[in-house]
PDB file of N, CA, C and O in Angstrom, chain B, residues numbered from 101:
ATOM      1  N   MET B 101       0.912  -1.061   0.005  1.00  0.00           N
ATOM      2  CA  MET B 101       0.182   0.295  -0.191  1.00  0.00           C
ATOM      3  C   MET B 101       0.736   1.067   0.003  1.00  0.00           C
ATOM      4  O   MET B 101       0.214   2.151  -0.259  1.00  0.00           O
ATOM      5  N   GLY B 102       2.098   1.085   0.564  1.00  0.00           N
ATOM      6  CA  GLY B 102       2.934   2.077   0.964  1.00  0.00           C
ATOM      7  C   GLY B 102       3.535   2.669  -1.020  1.00  0.00           C
ATOM      8  O   GLY B 102       3.645   3.763  -1.574  1.00  0.00           O
ATOM      9  N   ASN B 103       3.658   1.899  -1.248  1.00  0.00           N
ATOM     10  CA  ASN B 103       4.385   2.007  -2.649  1.00  0.00           C
ATOM     11  C   ASN B 103       3.164   2.743  -3.995  1.00  0.00           C
ATOM     12  O   ASN B 103       3.551   3.415  -4.950  1.00  0.00           O
ATOM     13  N   ALA B 104       2.045   2.466  -3.776  1.00  0.00           N
ATOM     14  CA  ALA B 104       0.977   2.921  -4.213  1.00  0.00           C
ATOM     15  C   ALA B 104       0.792   4.000  -3.491  1.00  0.00           C
ATOM     16  O   ALA B 104       0.793   4.832  -4.398  1.00  0.00           O
ATOM     17  N   VAL B 105       0.679   4.431  -2.800  1.00  0.00           N
ATOM     18  CA  VAL B 105       0.742   5.927  -1.896  1.00  0.00           C
ATOM     19  C   VAL B 105       1.772   6.373  -2.971  1.00  0.00           C
ATOM     20  O   VAL B 105       1.344   6.722  -4.072  1.00  0.00           O
ATOM     21  N   PHE B 106       2.936   6.380  -2.746  1.00  0.00           N
ATOM     22  CA  PHE B 106       3.804   6.919  -3.271  1.00  0.00           C
ATOM     23  C   PHE B 106       4.467   6.941  -4.625  1.00  0.00           C
ATOM     24  O   PHE B 106       5.534   7.501  -4.878  1.00  0.00           O
ATOM     25  N   ALA B 107       3.821   6.364  -5.344  1.00  0.00           N
ATOM     26  CA  ALA B 107       3.418   6.148  -7.094  1.00  0.00           C
ATOM     27  C   ALA B 107       2.526   7.250  -7.134  1.00  0.00           C
ATOM     28  O   ALA B 107       2.785   8.229  -7.834  1.00  0.00           O
ATOM     29  N   ASN B 108       1.763   7.197  -6.622  1.00  0.00           N
ATOM     30  CA  ASN B 108       0.357   8.299  -6.960  1.00  0.00           C
ATOM     31  C   ASN B 108       0.964   9.955  -6.321  1.00  0.00           C
ATOM     32  O   ASN B 108       0.251  10.955  -6.391  1.00  0.00           O
ATOM     33  N   MET B 109       2.157   9.971  -5.813  1.00  0.00           N
ATOM     34  CA  MET B 109       2.159  11.417  -5.026  1.00  0.00           C
ATOM     35  C   MET B 109       3.371  11.237  -6.414  1.00  0.00           C
ATOM     36  O   MET B 109       2.926  11.793  -7.418  1.00  0.00           O
ATOM     37  N   VAL B 110       4.253  10.826  -6.559  1.00  0.00           N
ATOM     38  CA  VAL B 110       4.926  11.254  -7.859  1.00  0.00           C
ATOM     39  C   VAL B 110       4.155  11.366  -9.035  1.00  0.00           C
ATOM     40  O   VAL B 110       4.443  12.101  -9.979  1.00  0.00           O
ATOM     41  N   GLY B 111       3.333  10.750  -8.978  1.00  0.00           N
ATOM     42  CA  GLY B 111       2.708  10.613 -10.798  1.00  0.00           C
ATOM     43  C   GLY B 111       1.915  11.798 -10.904  1.00  0.00           C
ATOM     44  O   GLY B 111       1.622  12.123 -12.055  1.00  0.00           O
ATOM     45  N   GLU B 112       1.327  12.822  -9.583  1.00  0.00           N
ATOM     46  CA  GLU B 112       0.617  14.027  -9.128  1.00  0.00           C
ATOM     47  C   GLU B 112       1.682  15.361  -9.353  1.00  0.00           C
ATOM     48  O   GLU B 112       1.368  16.516  -9.641  1.00  0.00           O
ATOM     49  N   LEU B 113       3.461  14.619  -9.052  1.00  0.00           N
ATOM     50  CA  LEU B 113       4.301  15.654  -8.963  1.00  0.00           C
ATOM     51  C   LEU B 113       4.360  16.030 -10.505  1.00  0.00           C
ATOM     52  O   LEU B 113       4.319  17.119 -11.076  1.00  0.00           O
ATOM     53  N   THR B 114       4.444  15.046 -10.854  1.00  0.00           N
ATOM     54  CA  THR B 114       5.341  14.807 -12.411  1.00  0.00           C
ATOM     55  C   THR B 114       3.890  15.193 -13.637  1.00  0.00           C
ATOM     56  O   THR B 114       4.168  15.235 -14.836  1.00  0.00           O
ATOM     57  N   ARG B 115       2.666  15.403 -13.251  1.00  0.00           N
ATOM     58  CA  ARG B 115       1.616  15.589 -14.003  1.00  0.00           C
ATOM     59  C   ARG B 115       1.858  16.749 -15.034  1.00  0.00           C
ATOM     60  O   ARG B 115       2.148  17.889 -14.672  1.00  0.00           O
ATOM     61  N   GLU B 116       1.788  16.560 -15.692  1.00  0.00           N
ATOM     62  CA  GLU B 116       1.557  18.117 -16.789  1.00  0.00           C
ATOM     63  C   GLU B 116       0.433  18.867 -16.139  1.00  0.00           C
ATOM     64  O   GLU B 116      -0.740  18.564 -15.921  1.00  0.00           O
ATOM     65  N   PRO B 117       1.544  20.532 -15.758  1.00  0.00           N
ATOM     66  CA  PRO B 117       0.067  21.584 -15.383  1.00  0.00           C
ATOM     67  C   PRO B 117      -1.382  21.699 -15.924  1.00  0.00           C
ATOM     68  O   PRO B 117      -1.448  21.496 -17.137  1.00  0.00           O
ATOM     69  N   GLN B 118      -2.326  21.922 -15.433  1.00  0.00           N
ATOM     70  CA  GLN B 118      -3.411  22.238 -16.305  1.00  0.00           C
ATOM     71  C   GLN B 118      -3.563  23.116 -16.885  1.00  0.00           C
ATOM     72  O   GLN B 118      -2.578  23.853 -16.933  1.00  0.00           O
ATOM     73  N   PRO B 119      -4.513  23.469 -17.468  1.00  0.00           N
ATOM     74  CA  PRO B 119      -4.544  25.241 -18.136  1.00  0.00           C
ATOM     75  C   PRO B 119      -4.216  26.134 -17.229  1.00  0.00           C
ATOM     76  O   PRO B 119      -4.434  25.750 -16.080  1.00  0.00           O
ATOM     77  N   GLN B 120      -3.793  27.131 -17.326  1.00  0.00           N
ATOM     78  CA  GLN B 120      -4.015  28.330 -16.461  1.00  0.00           C
ATOM     79  C   GLN B 120      -5.325  28.754 -16.369  1.00  0.00           C
ATOM     80  O   GLN B 120      -6.078  28.932 -17.325  1.00  0.00           O
ATOM     81  N   ILE B 121      -5.629  28.941 -14.999  1.00  0.00           N
ATOM     82  CA  ILE B 121      -7.252  29.282 -14.818  1.00  0.00           C
ATOM     83  C   ILE B 121      -7.196  30.853 -13.861  1.00  0.00           C
ATOM     84  O   ILE B 121      -6.435  31.106 -12.928  1.00  0.00           O
ATOM     85  N   SER B 122      -8.114  31.618 -14.376  1.00  0.00           N
ATOM     86  CA  SER B 122      -8.418  32.961 -14.149  1.00  0.00           C
ATOM     87  C   SER B 122      -9.421  32.688 -13.356  1.00  0.00           C
ATOM     88  O   SER B 122     -10.172  31.718 -13.459  1.00  0.00           O
ATOM     89  N   ILE B 123      -9.455  33.515 -12.566  1.00  0.00           N
ATOM     90  CA  ILE B 123     -10.486  33.633 -11.345  1.00  0.00           C
ATOM     91  C   ILE B 123     -10.713  35.061 -10.967  1.00  0.00           C
ATOM     92  O   ILE B 123      -9.773  35.408 -10.251  1.00  0.00           O
ATOM     93  N   SER B 124     -11.651  36.132 -11.165  1.00  0.00           N
ATOM     94  CA  SER B 124     -11.632  37.353 -10.958  1.00  0.00           C
ATOM     95  C   SER B 124     -11.209  37.525  -9.516  1.00  0.00           C
ATOM     96  O   SER B 124     -11.000  36.458  -8.938  1.00  0.00           O
ATOM     97  N   LEU B 125     -11.006  38.816  -8.679  1.00  0.00           N
ATOM     98  CA  LEU B 125     -11.390  38.998  -7.561  1.00  0.00           C
ATOM     99  C   LEU B 125     -12.479  38.943  -7.515  1.00  0.00           C
ATOM    100  O   LEU B 125     -12.916  38.223  -6.617  1.00  0.00           O
ATOM    101  N   THR B 126     -13.183  39.426  -8.139  1.00  0.00           N
ATOM    102  CA  THR B 126     -14.711  39.803  -7.115  1.00  0.00           C
ATOM    103  C   THR B 126     -15.494  38.440  -7.079  1.00  0.00           C
ATOM    104  O   THR B 126     -16.333  38.321  -6.186  1.00  0.00           O
ATOM    105  N   GLU B 127     -15.294  37.315  -8.030  1.00  0.00           N
ATOM    106  CA  GLU B 127     -15.310  35.440  -7.578  1.00  0.00           C
ATOM    107  C   GLU B 127     -14.583  35.573  -6.195  1.00  0.00           C
ATOM    108  O   GLU B 127     -15.166  35.344  -5.135  1.00  0.00           O
ATOM    109  N   TYR B 128     -13.417  35.916  -6.267  1.00  0.00           N
ATOM    110  CA  TYR B 128     -12.831  34.688  -5.310  1.00  0.00           C
ATOM    111  C   TYR B 128     -13.192  35.638  -3.927  1.00  0.00           C
ATOM    112  O   TYR B 128     -12.605  35.364  -2.880  1.00  0.00           O
ATOM    113  N   GLU B 129     -14.052  36.618  -3.958  1.00  0.00           N
ATOM    114  CA  GLU B 129     -14.178  37.509  -2.836  1.00  0.00           C
ATOM    115  C   GLU B 129     -16.028  36.925  -2.448  1.00  0.00           C
ATOM    116  O   GLU B 129     -16.643  36.840  -1.385  1.00  0.00           O
ATOM    117  N   ARG B 130     -16.281  36.729  -3.392  1.00  0.00           N
ATOM    118  CA  ARG B 130     -18.143  36.021  -3.043  1.00  0.00           C
ATOM    119  C   ARG B 130     -17.580  34.610  -2.869  1.00  0.00           C
ATOM    120  O   ARG B 130     -18.283  34.128  -1.980  1.00  0.00           O
ATOM    121  N   TRP B 131     -16.798  33.810  -3.197  1.00  0.00           N
ATOM    122  CA  TRP B 131     -16.669  32.574  -2.916  1.00  0.00           C
ATOM    123  C   TRP B 131     -16.174  32.400  -1.910  1.00  0.00           C
ATOM    124  O   TRP B 131     -16.243  31.192  -1.681  1.00  0.00           O
ATOM    125  N   GLN B 132     -15.573  33.029  -0.939  1.00  0.00           N
ATOM    126  CA  GLN B 132     -14.770  33.329   0.940  1.00  0.00           C
ATOM    127  C   GLN B 132     -16.065  33.639   1.414  1.00  0.00           C
ATOM    128  O   GLN B 132     -16.280  32.735   2.221  1.00  0.00           O
ATOM    129  N   LYS B 133     -17.276  34.542   1.391  1.00  0.00           N
ATOM    130  CA  LYS B 133     -18.354  34.478   1.685  1.00  0.00           C
ATOM    131  C   LYS B 133     -18.882  33.414   1.585  1.00  0.00           C
ATOM    132  O   LYS B 133     -19.683  33.149   2.481  1.00  0.00           O
ATOM    133  N   GLN B 134     -18.724  32.624   0.754  1.00  0.00           N
ATOM    134  CA  GLN B 134     -19.672  31.034   0.845  1.00  0.00           C
ATOM    135  C   GLN B 134     -18.619  30.008   1.636  1.00  0.00           C
ATOM    136  O   GLN B 134     -18.972  28.957   2.169  1.00  0.00           O
ATOM    137  N   TYR B 135     -17.638  30.378   1.614  1.00  0.00           N
ATOM    138  CA  TYR B 135     -17.167  29.483   2.295  1.00  0.00           C
ATOM    139  C   TYR B 135     -17.574  29.162   4.130  1.00  0.00           C
ATOM    140  O   TYR B 135     -17.493  28.115   4.771  1.00  0.00           O
ATOM    141  N   THR B 136     -17.938  30.303   4.475  1.00  0.00           N
ATOM    142  CA  THR B 136     -18.186  29.473   5.967  1.00  0.00           C
ATOM    143  C   THR B 136     -18.867  28.725   5.890  1.00  0.00           C
ATOM    144  O   THR B 136     -18.633  27.768   6.628  1.00  0.00           O
ATOM    145  N   TRP B 137     -20.089  28.625   5.023  1.00  0.00           N
ATOM    146  CA  TRP B 137     -21.063  27.069   4.867  1.00  0.00           C
ATOM    147  C   TRP B 137     -19.853  25.408   5.622  1.00  0.00           C
ATOM    148  O   TRP B 137     -19.695  24.705   6.620  1.00  0.00           O
ATOM    149  N   ASP B 138     -19.193  25.701   3.819  1.00  0.00           N
ATOM    150  CA  ASP B 138     -18.426  24.860   3.710  1.00  0.00           C
ATOM    151  C   ASP B 138     -16.991  24.765   5.400  1.00  0.00           C
ATOM    152  O   ASP B 138     -16.322  23.793   5.753  1.00  0.00           O
ATOM    153  N   ALA B 139     -17.020  25.653   5.781  1.00  0.00           N
ATOM    154  CA  ALA B 139     -16.093  25.837   6.931  1.00  0.00           C
ATOM    155  C   ALA B 139     -17.110  24.674   7.896  1.00  0.00           C
ATOM    156  O   ALA B 139     -16.833  23.494   8.114  1.00  0.00           O
ATOM    157  N   LEU B 140     -17.954  25.198   8.220  1.00  0.00           N
ATOM    158  CA  LEU B 140     -18.893  24.670   9.538  1.00  0.00           C
ATOM    159  C   LEU B 140     -18.715  23.379   9.042  1.00  0.00           C
ATOM    160  O   LEU B 140     -18.423  22.729  10.045  1.00  0.00           O
ATOM    161  N   SER B 141     -18.720  22.544   7.980  1.00  0.00           N
ATOM    162  CA  SER B 141     -18.885  21.030   7.462  1.00  0.00           C
ATOM    163  C   SER B 141     -17.628  20.952   7.368  1.00  0.00           C
ATOM    164  O   SER B 141     -17.176  20.468   6.331  1.00  0.00           O
ATOM    165  N   ASP B 142     -16.627  21.445   8.509  1.00  0.00           N
ATOM    166  CA  ASP B 142     -15.350  21.077   7.841  1.00  0.00           C
ATOM    167  C   ASP B 142     -14.330  20.759   6.999  1.00  0.00           C
ATOM    168  O   ASP B 142     -13.533  19.821   7.033  1.00  0.00           O
ATOM    169  N   MET B 143     -14.454  21.617   6.279  1.00  0.00           N
ATOM    170  CA  MET B 143     -14.069  21.422   4.861  1.00  0.00           C
ATOM    171  C   MET B 143     -12.735  22.719   4.870  1.00  0.00           C
ATOM    172  O   MET B 143     -12.940  23.697   5.589  1.00  0.00           O
ATOM    173  N   ARG B 144     -11.714  22.669   4.240  1.00  0.00           N
ATOM    174  CA  ARG B 144     -10.648  22.917   4.596  1.00  0.00           C
ATOM    175  C   ARG B 144     -10.923  23.765   3.370  1.00  0.00           C
ATOM    176  O   ARG B 144     -11.619  23.465   2.400  1.00  0.00           O
ATOM    177  N   TYR B 145     -10.039  25.219   3.665  1.00  0.00           N
ATOM    178  CA  TYR B 145      -9.803  26.282   2.668  1.00  0.00           C
ATOM    179  C   TYR B 145     -10.061  26.074   1.284  1.00  0.00           C
ATOM    180  O   TYR B 145     -11.079  26.035   0.594  1.00  0.00           O
ATOM    181  N   GLY B 146      -8.621  25.928   1.045  1.00  0.00           N
ATOM    182  CA  GLY B 146      -8.325  25.351  -0.172  1.00  0.00           C
ATOM    183  C   GLY B 146      -9.486  24.164  -0.869  1.00  0.00           C
ATOM    184  O   GLY B 146     -10.411  24.378  -1.653  1.00  0.00           O
ATOM    185  N   GLN B 147      -9.126  23.145  -0.380  1.00  0.00           N
ATOM    186  CA  GLN B 147     -10.497  22.508  -0.718  1.00  0.00           C
ATOM    187  C   GLN B 147     -12.173  22.417  -0.975  1.00  0.00           C
ATOM    188  O   GLN B 147     -12.993  21.629  -1.447  1.00  0.00           O
ATOM    189  N   SER B 148     -12.128  23.644  -0.397  1.00  0.00           N
ATOM    190  CA  SER B 148     -13.193  24.585  -0.701  1.00  0.00           C
ATOM    191  C   SER B 148     -13.035  25.309  -2.090  1.00  0.00           C
ATOM    192  O   SER B 148     -13.833  25.421  -3.020  1.00  0.00           O
ATOM    193  N   PHE B 149     -12.233  25.591  -1.990  1.00  0.00           N
ATOM    194  CA  PHE B 149     -11.562  26.200  -3.304  1.00  0.00           C
ATOM    195  C   PHE B 149     -11.721  25.506  -4.187  1.00  0.00           C
ATOM    196  O   PHE B 149     -12.777  25.256  -4.769  1.00  0.00           O
ATOM    197  N   CYS B 150     -10.333  24.984  -4.452  1.00  0.00           N
ATOM    198  CA  CYS B 150     -10.674  23.417  -5.606  1.00  0.00           C
ATOM    199  C   CYS B 150     -11.937  22.649  -6.133  1.00  0.00           C
ATOM    200  O   CYS B 150     -12.151  22.327  -7.302  1.00  0.00           O
ATOM    201  N   ASN B 151     -12.547  22.474  -5.293  1.00  0.00           N
ATOM    202  CA  ASN B 151     -13.907  22.226  -5.658  1.00  0.00           C
ATOM    203  C   ASN B 151     -15.045  23.451  -5.972  1.00  0.00           C
ATOM    204  O   ASN B 151     -15.556  23.225  -7.069  1.00  0.00           O
ATOM    205  N   GLN B 152     -15.387  24.212  -5.582  1.00  0.00           N
ATOM    206  CA  GLN B 152     -15.833  25.236  -6.198  1.00  0.00           C
ATOM    207  C   GLN B 152     -15.310  25.598  -7.485  1.00  0.00           C
ATOM    208  O   GLN B 152     -16.078  25.613  -8.448  1.00  0.00           O
ATOM    209  N   PHE B 153     -14.172  25.873  -7.612  1.00  0.00           N
ATOM    210  CA  PHE B 153     -13.885  26.601  -9.248  1.00  0.00           C
ATOM    211  C   PHE B 153     -12.782  24.885 -10.225  1.00  0.00           C
ATOM    212  O   PHE B 153     -11.906  24.812 -11.088  1.00  0.00           O
ATOM    213  N   ASP B 154     -13.371  24.128  -9.589  1.00  0.00           N
ATOM    214  CA  ASP B 154     -13.062  23.279 -10.515  1.00  0.00           C
ATOM    215  C   ASP B 154     -11.754  22.607 -10.811  1.00  0.00           C
ATOM    216  O   ASP B 154     -11.459  22.007 -11.845  1.00  0.00           O
ATOM    217  N   ILE B 155     -10.998  22.806  -9.716  1.00  0.00           N
ATOM    218  CA  ILE B 155      -9.353  22.567 -10.007  1.00  0.00           C
ATOM    219  C   ILE B 155      -8.642  21.859  -8.746  1.00  0.00           C
ATOM    220  O   ILE B 155      -8.901  21.766  -7.547  1.00  0.00           O
ATOM    221  N   HIS B 156      -7.381  21.301  -9.800  1.00  0.00           N
ATOM    222  CA  HIS B 156      -6.975  20.233  -9.673  1.00  0.00           C
ATOM    223  C   HIS B 156      -5.724  20.482  -8.974  1.00  0.00           C
ATOM    224  O   HIS B 156      -4.730  20.438  -9.698  1.00  0.00           O
ATOM    225  N   ASP B 157      -5.497  20.778  -7.527  1.00  0.00           N
ATOM    226  CA  ASP B 157      -4.061  21.544  -7.180  1.00  0.00           C
ATOM    227  C   ASP B 157      -3.530  20.926  -5.859  1.00  0.00           C
ATOM    228  O   ASP B 157      -3.428  21.678  -4.890  1.00  0.00           O
ATOM    229  N   SER B 158      -3.122  19.393  -5.716  1.00  0.00           N
ATOM    230  CA  SER B 158      -2.583  19.197  -4.724  1.00  0.00           C
ATOM    231  C   SER B 158      -2.228  20.110  -3.284  1.00  0.00           C
ATOM    232  O   SER B 158      -2.641  20.002  -2.129  1.00  0.00           O
ATOM    233  N   ARG B 159      -1.228  21.084  -3.967  1.00  0.00           N
ATOM    234  CA  ARG B 159      -0.973  21.089  -2.870  1.00  0.00           C
ATOM    235  C   ARG B 159      -1.933  22.478  -2.102  1.00  0.00           C
ATOM    236  O   ARG B 159      -1.950  22.812  -0.918  1.00  0.00           O
ATOM    237  N   LEU B 160      -2.832  23.209  -3.536  1.00  0.00           N
ATOM    238  CA  LEU B 160      -3.788  23.819  -2.197  1.00  0.00           C
ATOM    239  C   LEU B 160      -4.834  22.969  -1.446  1.00  0.00           C
ATOM    240  O   LEU B 160      -5.273  23.328  -0.354  1.00  0.00           O
ATOM    241  N   TYR B 161      -5.201  21.892  -2.028  1.00  0.00           N
ATOM    242  CA  TYR B 161      -6.350  20.853  -1.163  1.00  0.00           C
ATOM    243  C   TYR B 161      -6.046  20.126  -0.367  1.00  0.00           C
ATOM    244  O   TYR B 161      -6.812  19.453   0.323  1.00  0.00           O
ATOM    245  N   TYR B 162      -5.053  20.140  -0.336  1.00  0.00           N
ATOM    246  CA  TYR B 162      -4.961  19.395   1.063  1.00  0.00           C
ATOM    247  C   TYR B 162      -3.862  20.178   2.956  1.00  0.00           C
ATOM    248  O   TYR B 162      -3.651  19.747   4.090  1.00  0.00           O
ATOM    249  N   THR B 163      -3.525  21.461   2.151  1.00  0.00           N
ATOM    250  CA  THR B 163      -2.619  22.590   2.810  1.00  0.00           C
ATOM    251  C   THR B 163      -4.173  22.986   3.980  1.00  0.00           C
ATOM    252  O   THR B 163      -5.347  23.131   3.638  1.00  0.00           O
ATOM    253  N   ARG B 164      -3.682  23.049   5.101  1.00  0.00           N
ATOM    254  CA  ARG B 164      -4.506  22.980   5.819  1.00  0.00           C
ATOM    255  C   ARG B 164      -4.713  24.213   6.703  1.00  0.00           C
ATOM    256  O   ARG B 164      -5.348  24.223   7.757  1.00  0.00           O
ATOM    257  N   ASP B 165      -3.818  25.707   5.881  1.00  0.00           N
ATOM    258  CA  ASP B 165      -2.941  27.024   6.546  1.00  0.00           C
ATOM    259  C   ASP B 165      -4.052  27.843   6.175  1.00  0.00           C
ATOM    260  O   ASP B 165      -3.733  27.931   4.990  1.00  0.00           O
ATOM    261  N   TRP B 166      -4.830  28.339   6.232  1.00  0.00           N
ATOM    262  CA  TRP B 166      -5.769  29.081   5.308  1.00  0.00           C
ATOM    263  C   TRP B 166      -4.870  30.075   4.822  1.00  0.00           C
ATOM    264  O   TRP B 166      -5.211  30.355   3.672  1.00  0.00           O
ATOM    265  N   ALA B 167      -3.730  30.831   5.233  1.00  0.00           N
ATOM    266  CA  ALA B 167      -3.211  31.955   4.916  1.00  0.00           C
ATOM    267  C   ALA B 167      -2.783  31.549   3.798  1.00  0.00           C
ATOM    268  O   ALA B 167      -3.253  31.964   2.738  1.00  0.00           O
ATOM    269  N   SER B 168      -1.503  30.380   3.894  1.00  0.00           N
ATOM    270  CA  SER B 168      -1.116  29.704   2.570  1.00  0.00           C
ATOM    271  C   SER B 168      -1.771  29.788   1.398  1.00  0.00           C
ATOM    272  O   SER B 168      -1.597  30.216   0.257  1.00  0.00           O
ATOM    273  N   CYS B 169      -2.867  29.045   2.281  1.00  0.00           N
ATOM    274  CA  CYS B 169      -3.813  28.770   0.771  1.00  0.00           C
ATOM    275  C   CYS B 169      -4.279  30.145   0.239  1.00  0.00           C
ATOM    276  O   CYS B 169      -4.340  30.231  -0.987  1.00  0.00           O
ATOM    277  N   ASP B 170      -4.543  30.994   0.805  1.00  0.00           N
ATOM    278  CA  ASP B 170      -4.903  32.485   0.327  1.00  0.00           C
ATOM    279  C   ASP B 170      -3.848  32.778  -0.506  1.00  0.00           C
ATOM    280  O   ASP B 170      -4.234  33.020  -1.650  1.00  0.00           O
ATOM    281  N   MET B 171      -2.241  32.867  -0.298  1.00  0.00           N
ATOM    282  CA  MET B 171      -1.694  33.482  -0.742  1.00  0.00           C
ATOM    283  C   MET B 171      -1.397  32.724  -2.258  1.00  0.00           C
ATOM    284  O   MET B 171      -1.479  33.397  -3.286  1.00  0.00           O
ATOM    285  N   LEU B 172      -1.049  31.282  -2.306  1.00  0.00           N
ATOM    286  CA  LEU B 172      -1.428  30.368  -3.224  1.00  0.00           C
ATOM    287  C   LEU B 172      -2.096  31.254  -4.205  1.00  0.00           C
ATOM    288  O   LEU B 172      -1.576  31.930  -5.092  1.00  0.00           O
ATOM    289  N   ILE B 173      -3.379  31.124  -3.875  1.00  0.00           N
ATOM    290  CA  ILE B 173      -4.757  31.479  -5.105  1.00  0.00           C
ATOM    291  C   ILE B 173      -4.129  32.671  -5.520  1.00  0.00           C
ATOM    292  O   ILE B 173      -3.539  32.730  -6.599  1.00  0.00           O
ATOM    293  N   ARG B 174      -4.245  34.002  -4.436  1.00  0.00           N
ATOM    294  CA  ARG B 174      -3.717  35.078  -4.828  1.00  0.00           C
ATOM    295  C   ARG B 174      -2.823  35.279  -6.154  1.00  0.00           C
ATOM    296  O   ARG B 174      -2.943  35.976  -7.161  1.00  0.00           O
ATOM    297  N   LYS B 175      -1.828  34.309  -5.671  1.00  0.00           N
ATOM    298  CA  LYS B 175      -0.447  34.062  -6.686  1.00  0.00           C
ATOM    299  C   LYS B 175      -0.532  33.338  -8.039  1.00  0.00           C
ATOM    300  O   LYS B 175       0.044  33.456  -9.121  1.00  0.00           O
ATOM    301  N   GLU B 176      -1.297  32.697  -7.633  1.00  0.00           N
ATOM    302  CA  GLU B 176      -1.635  31.657  -9.270  1.00  0.00           C
ATOM    303  C   GLU B 176      -2.714  31.845  -9.787  1.00  0.00           C
ATOM    304  O   GLU B 176      -2.567  31.892 -11.008  1.00  0.00           O
ATOM    305  N   TYR B 177      -4.163  32.033  -9.366  1.00  0.00           N
ATOM    306  CA  TYR B 177      -5.358  31.703  -9.754  1.00  0.00           C
ATOM    307  C   TYR B 177      -5.841  32.845  -9.686  1.00  0.00           C
ATOM    308  O   TYR B 177      -6.642  32.807 -10.620  1.00  0.00           O
ATOM    309  N   ILE B 178      -5.937  33.972  -9.186  1.00  0.00           N
ATOM    310  CA  ILE B 178      -6.601  35.315  -9.465  1.00  0.00           C
ATOM    311  C   ILE B 178      -6.387  36.161 -10.554  1.00  0.00           C
ATOM    312  O   ILE B 178      -5.300  35.961 -11.095  1.00  0.00           O
ATOM    313  N   THR B 179      -7.073  37.048 -11.058  1.00  0.00           N
ATOM    314  CA  THR B 179      -6.831  37.414 -12.218  1.00  0.00           C
ATOM    315  C   THR B 179      -6.086  38.804 -12.154  1.00  0.00           C
ATOM    316  O   THR B 179      -6.768  39.599 -11.507  1.00  0.00           O
ATOM    317  N   ARG B 180      -4.927  39.349 -12.607  1.00  0.00           N
ATOM    318  CA  ARG B 180      -4.317  40.353 -12.529  1.00  0.00           C
ATOM    319  C   ARG B 180      -4.985  41.418 -13.722  1.00  0.00           C
ATOM    320  O   ARG B 180      -5.450  41.116 -14.821  1.00  0.00           O
ATOM    321  N   PRO B 181      -4.854  42.743 -13.095  1.00  0.00           N
ATOM    322  CA  PRO B 181      -6.153  43.800 -13.271  1.00  0.00           C
ATOM    323  C   PRO B 181      -5.219  44.269 -15.039  1.00  0.00           C
ATOM    324  O   PRO B 181      -5.708  45.112 -15.791  1.00  0.00           O
TER     325      PRO B 181
END
């Protein structure tokens, strides 16, 4: 079982990057308000974001620290004006 987990992790890290997804700051802020309900059901910040915008990013999905997720989201997914 340990080998399968390791193989999955290696596959995830070496996978081709997905097409760039751009989310407006307005969409992000709207989602942040909705996140309250996901948080009440014990969903992680990045997990909720990935689910909402159909993003497959393991770093974001599994990170438990919301501040790290917010920095990553703003750096990689928010549309720059």
